[in-house]
N, C-alpha and C positions, 0 to 999 in steps of 0.2 A: 641601136643594134640593127643588123641587117634584117630584111624582111623575114619574119619569123618562119622557121621550118615547122612551126606549129600548124600552119595552114596545111590542109589536106594536100598531099603531094600532087594529086591529079584532080582535085575538086570537080568531079564530073557527076552529071545527073544520074540518079539511081531510080529504080522502079517504084520505090515506096518512100513515103515521107519519113524523116528521122523521128525516132521515138525520144532519143536523148540528144540534146545539142549542148556542147560545152564550148563557150566562146570567150577567148581572150582572158583566161583565168590566171591571175597572179596570186601567189601566197607568199607573204614575207613574215617570218617569225624571228623575233630577236635580232633584227637587222640582217638576217640571212634570207636569201631568195630560195624558196623551196620549189615553187612552180613559176614559170615565166612565160606568159602569153600562150597558155595551152588551149588548144581548140580542136575538136573533132566531133563527129556525129556517129550514132549507132542506130540501126534500123531494126524493125521487128524481124525475128528469125535469123538475125546475123550473129555469128560468133566472132567477137573481137578480142584479140589478145592485147593486154596492157603489159608491155615488156620493158624491163630495165633492171639494172643491178640493184643490190641492196642499197638503200639510201637515195635512190633516184627520184623518189617522190610518189611512188605508186599508191601507198596507203593514204598519204595526204590527199591525193586526187580522189580516191574513193570516198574519203570522209567529206570532201567538198560536195560530191554528188549526193551523198546521203544527207547533207545538211548539218553535219556534225562539226564542220570547219568552215568558218566564213572566209571567203576569198577576199584578198586585198582589193582586187579589181576583177571584173569579168562577170559572166553569168552562166548558170546552168538551167536548162529548160527541159521539162518533160512535156513533149508536145502532142502526144497521142493518147494520153490517159487522163481521165477525169479524177483520178485518185491522188494525184500528186505523188509525194514520196511514199505514201502507203502502198503504192503500186510497185515498190522496189523490194525484191528479196535479197538477202545478204548472208553470205557465208564468211565469217571473219577469219583472220589469220591465226594459225597455230592453235586450233582447238583440238586437243587430245584428251579424251575422257578416260579417267583412271579406272582400273579394274573394279574398285569398290563402289563405283557410282551405282546406286540401287535403282536404275531405270532400265526398262526394256527399250529396244530400238523404237517400237511403235509409240512409246511414251514420249520420247524425244521429238518425234515427228508431230505428235498431237499438240505439244507445247507451242508450236508455231502457228496454231490455228486461230486463236483469239487474242493473241498478245497485243494487237494494235487497236483493239476496240473494247468498249465497256458493254455491259448488258449481258443478257442470257446467251450462252453459247449454243452451238448446234446440239440437237438431240443426240443421245449417245449412239443410236444406230447410224444416223447420217455421219456422225463424227468418225465412227469406226470404218465405215465404207470409204470415206475420203482419205483416211490414213492408209487404208489398204491400197487405194488407188495410187497414192503417192509412193508407197513402198514398191508397188509393181512398176511404176514409171522409172524408178532407179535400179530395178532388178535386185531388190533387197527383200522380197517377200519371204525368202527362205530363212532369214534370221530376224524376222519381225519380233519374235518373243525372246530373243537372246538379250542378255545383259549387255548394254551398249559398251561398257568399259572393257568387255572381254573380246570385242571385235577387233579385227586388224585395222591398220590405218586406212586402207582403201575402203573397207566396209564402213568404218565410221564416217568417212567422207561422203559416202552414198547417203547415209542417214542424215547428215547435216544438210545435204542438198535437198533431200525430201522435206526436211524441216523448213527450208527456205521456200520451197515450191508450194507448200500446202495452202498458203494464202493467195494463190493464183496470181503471182506478180507478172507485170508486163516486162520488167527489167530485172535480171539477176546479176548481182555483183559478187565476185568471189575473189578474196584476197589471199594469194599464194596457196591455193588449195592442194597443190602438188608437192609442196615443200617437204613433207614428211613421208612421201610415198616412194616405193621402188619404181623402176622404170615401167614394169609391166602394169602395176596398179595405176600409174599416172596415165598411161595410154588408155586403159579401160575407162577411167573417170572422164578423160577428154572426149572419148568416143561417145560416152553416155550423154554428156552435156551437148555435144553437137547434134545428137539425135533429138534431144528435148527441144533445143532451139528450133530445129527444122519442123518437128511435128506439132509443137505447141505455139510456134511463132513468137517465142520469148526472145527478147534481145539479151545476149549474154556478154558481159565484160569481165574477163578473167585476168588477174595479174599474175605474172610469173617472172622469174629471173632467167629461166631457161626456156627458150622458144621452141626447141626442136620437137617436143611432144605435141605441140599445137599446130605444127606446120601442115599436117594432112587435112585439118578441119577449119583452120582460121579463114574467115571471109575477109577480115581486115585486121590491121595491126596499128597500135599506138605505141611508138617506141620513145621512151623517156631517157634523157641523158642531160645532166647539168641543169635540170629544172625545165628544159625545153622538150618539145615533142615533135615527131614527124608521124603523120598518119596517112593511111592509104592501104592498098593491097600489099601483100608481102613482096611481090615482084617490084612494086614501085618504091617501097621504103628500104628494104634490106639490100642496099647497093652501096658500093664504096663512096660515090659522090654524095649521096643523100646523108649517110651517116657521118661522113667527114665534115659536112657543113654543120650537122647537128652537134657534134663533139667540138668543133672548132679546130680540128687538126686531123691528120691522116688516120683513117680507119680502114682496115682491110676486111672485106667480106669474102670468106672462103667456103667453097663447097667441097666436102670430102666424105666419102663413104655414105652418101645420102644425108649427111648432116650439114647444117649451116653454122659456121663459126664466125663470130664478130671479134676481130683482134684489134684492140685499141693500143696505139703506139705510145711513145714516151710523152708524157704531159703531166699536168697536175692530177689527171684521172688515170694515170698509168695503172695497169692491173685491173681496170674496170672492163668486164667482158660479159658477153652473153653467149653461152655455149661452153663446151668442154674444151678448153685450150690449156689445161694443166698438164698435158702430156705432149711429147715431141711427135710431130706428124711425119712419118716416114713413108709418104706416098705422094702420088701426083695429086695436085690440088688445082682448083679453078678459082681465081680471084675474080669476083663479080664487079665489073666496072659500071 
C-alpha cells in the first residue's frame, strides 16, 4: 500500500512528551481488516477527537488501547504513567440507565473508586469528599442525590464521566458519549471535557461520528476510514487532499454556516459521511482543498 496516512500528517515536535503512543496497529478479525497501520499520539492536557462513521473501527481501536483486543500487529504504549492501563478512565458506548435503577448519582460515582484494586477502600468521609469533588468537577452537585435513572441523557453522561474520573486517570477514553444527546447537551459535555483536560492535564480521546460539536475544543483529530487513519490538527487533516487519500477516492470537505461537512463520493463506501449532509445545501459553500 502507499505510505500510510496513518502517520501524523505533520509529525512535528510538541512541547510535552506523549502520554499515549499508538504505533502501526493492525487488527484483522475473521479475514477482515478492521484497522490498518493506525498510529498517533496523545499528550497530557490534549483533547483528541477520534472521528469516523459507524463501523469505521473506533470502538475496536479503543478496545486495543484498553487491552481488551489484541492487535494483529503494532503496539500501544502509555509512556508517562507508572500505573499502566489502571491509569485509564473509560466511558463505554450507549450506557443509558433505566428509571428503576435504585442508585443515586453519587452512588454511581462512588462505584468507580475501588473497582480496580483489592483491599480496604477509602474511609467513608474521604470517600464522600472525593465523590463530592468529582461531582463538582462535572457540574453535577445539584443532582448528587437524585436517582440516576431519572436524570436526562446529558446529566447521566456527566455522572458517567465523574465515575471514570474518580480514580484520577491520566488518560480518559470515551466511546460515542454524544450519541444519545441533543445538540445543546452535546456542546455542554464537550465543553466540560475540554475544561477538565486543560485544568487537570488529563489526556482525552473521545470517539464520535459527528465532529462539529468537537471543532471548537479539539486540539487534534484522528480520522478513521476504511480501517486507516489520518491524524494531526483539524486544519491539517480535514482537507480534500488528505481525506481523499485516506478514502482512496475523491472526498469533498465543505464549510457551510460554521459547520464542516465531509462528503464522500461514489465508491464502495458511498454514503459514508461525517457531518450533516442529509439535506440539500442551498447556500454558498467553500470546498477546502
